[in-house]
N, C-alpha and C positions, 0 to 999 in steps of 0.2 A: 506493500500499500503506501503508495508517496504522498499520495493528498488527501484531505480528511475535508466533510462539507459540516460545520455545526450551525445549528439551528435555535432560536430560542425566541419563546412567547411569554412576556410580563404577565404576571396575573391579573393585574388594572390594565386594563388595556389602553389608559391614559400616559402611562410607564414609557419610556425608549429605550429599545434594547440596542446595543454597540458590542462588536466584535464577533460578529456573525461573517457568513460566508465560508468561502474556501480557502483552505491553509495549505500548503505543502509541507510534507513533512519529511525531516532528518532523520538519519539515524539515533536513537537516544531519547533524549527528553525534550517532548514540545509542550508548551507552557502556552496555553490559549485561556484568555482573559475575556468573558462574556459581563459586559456591565447593563445593568439595567438602573436607569436615572427615574424618580418619581416627579411628579407635577409640582412635589414639594421642594426638588433638587438635589433629594438626598440619594446616593449614590450608591448601590450594592456593588460587588465585585464577585463573579464567581468562577475561582479557576479550575480550568479544566488539564488535566496532564494526561498529555500522550504519548506512549512508548513505541516508538517504532524498535523493533529490533530488529538485526543482521537478519541477512539468509544465511540457511544452513545450505543452499544448493552450491554443489560440486563439479556439476556437470559440464562440460564441453558440448558447442555449438559445433565445430568442426577443429579437424586437427591437420593440418597439409605441410607441405614442403618445399624446396626450391631445387630436390635434387631427386630424381626418380622420380616413380610413380606411386602413391599410397590408396591403400583401398582399403575400407573398416569394412571388419571382420565381424566385429558385435560390438556393443556398448562401452567395451573398455578396452578392444583389441584392433590393432590395425596390422596392414602388412608393407613394406613400404621395399620394393624393389628396385635398383639403383644399378646404374651402370658398373662393369667389372672392375674399372680403373680406381673406384670409389676406393679408400681408405680408411675412412673414417665420416662419423655425422659426426655434428656438433648442433649446440644450442639454436646456431643461426639460421642451422636447415630446416628447423623444424617450428610450424607456424602453431600456435593455439587459439582457439577462440573459447571462450566460455560464456555458458548462458549469464551468468553472473557478470559483467564488469569488476566485480571488485572481488574479485575469487582471487587468490594467490597460485601463481602458477610455479610450479619449479621442475625445473627440465636438467638434463644433465649435463654438464657441462661438454661433454667428449664420449666417443662411444667407437673407441680402433676396433674395425673390423675383420673377423677372423673368417677362412674358410673351410676353419676344425670345430668350430665351434657356435651352438645356436649365438646370435646376435639380436639383443634385446634391448630397445630404447625405452627410459623407463620415463614417463611423466606423472607429478603426485599437484594435485589440483586440490586447494584448502576454500572451504567455502569461506566467506565474509566475518560469518561470526565463531569459525573455527572448530566447528561442531562435528564436521564432517570434512572427510582426508579419501580422496579416493585417485586408482594408482591405476593409469592408462600406460600400457604395454604398446610398442610400433618394434613386431618381430622385421628386421631387416635381413633381406635377401639379395645375392647379386641376380641381375637378369641373366635370364636363359639363353646359351649362344647356339646359335644356327648351326656354328661348324662344323662338321663332321668330317670333316677332310685332314690328310696328314700332308705334313713338310717333309716328310723323309721315309723309305722303307730301304733298308741296306741287309744284309746276310754277314754271318761270321764267318762263312764258307762260300764259294760258287758264285755262278754270276746270272742276276736278270736275265729274261732273255728282252728289255728294251728298258731304254733311262725311264729311271721315277717319273709319273707324270700325277699330281692330286686326282683329276680327271680320270686318270686310266685304273679301272679298278680292277683290273685280272691280269696276272704276273704269273709267269712259269720259272722257277730256279731250278737250273742245272745243276748237278753236284757229282760228284765223284762217286764210283758205287762202291767206294773204300770208306767214303767217309759215314761216321756211325751217329753224328750228332751237327745240328744245324741249328747255329741260334739267329732270330728274325729280329731285326732292329727297327722299331717304327717310332717317329716321333710326330706327335699332332698340329699340327695349326695352331688349335686352341687350348689352351693351357690347362682349361675348366674341362676338357669333353674326358670321356675315359677310354 
């Protein structure tokens, strides 16, 4: 509630009433004085104290980013897909808009990204009245590569029937019949490919 309308009627119709109308409410105590003045000039003041509590709202309207693509998974979880060159996520990369503009937002200052572990960026939102705290989690993943090609293909012995070309998918390896073991060495173009 941001405003209140105060109305008052004097018991004696000849008396005048002042201090009524619409009032803006600030957080905390709001003192409203309604004065009734009789025809004889006697004034009586009625004090109306309105206490406006702070909000307990710790919800976010949106979480966005200036790096990669973010998708909402549920009320508190998001997925962020970033380019494979990205090394870290900083607080400047994440934009949080809260339902209550007075809510306090605390973001991780930095998250070093890993290809070995789950990458979780945590945001904590505290309501203005400090009674509610919500944690929002962004799961950060690298964008998936569509490159499934080899950079090179070699063997420990023998020779391939043609020079390697990543667009050619079939090769014949010629080896001597006396060889008992052959190792093939394949190098991918995209280091994230398996």
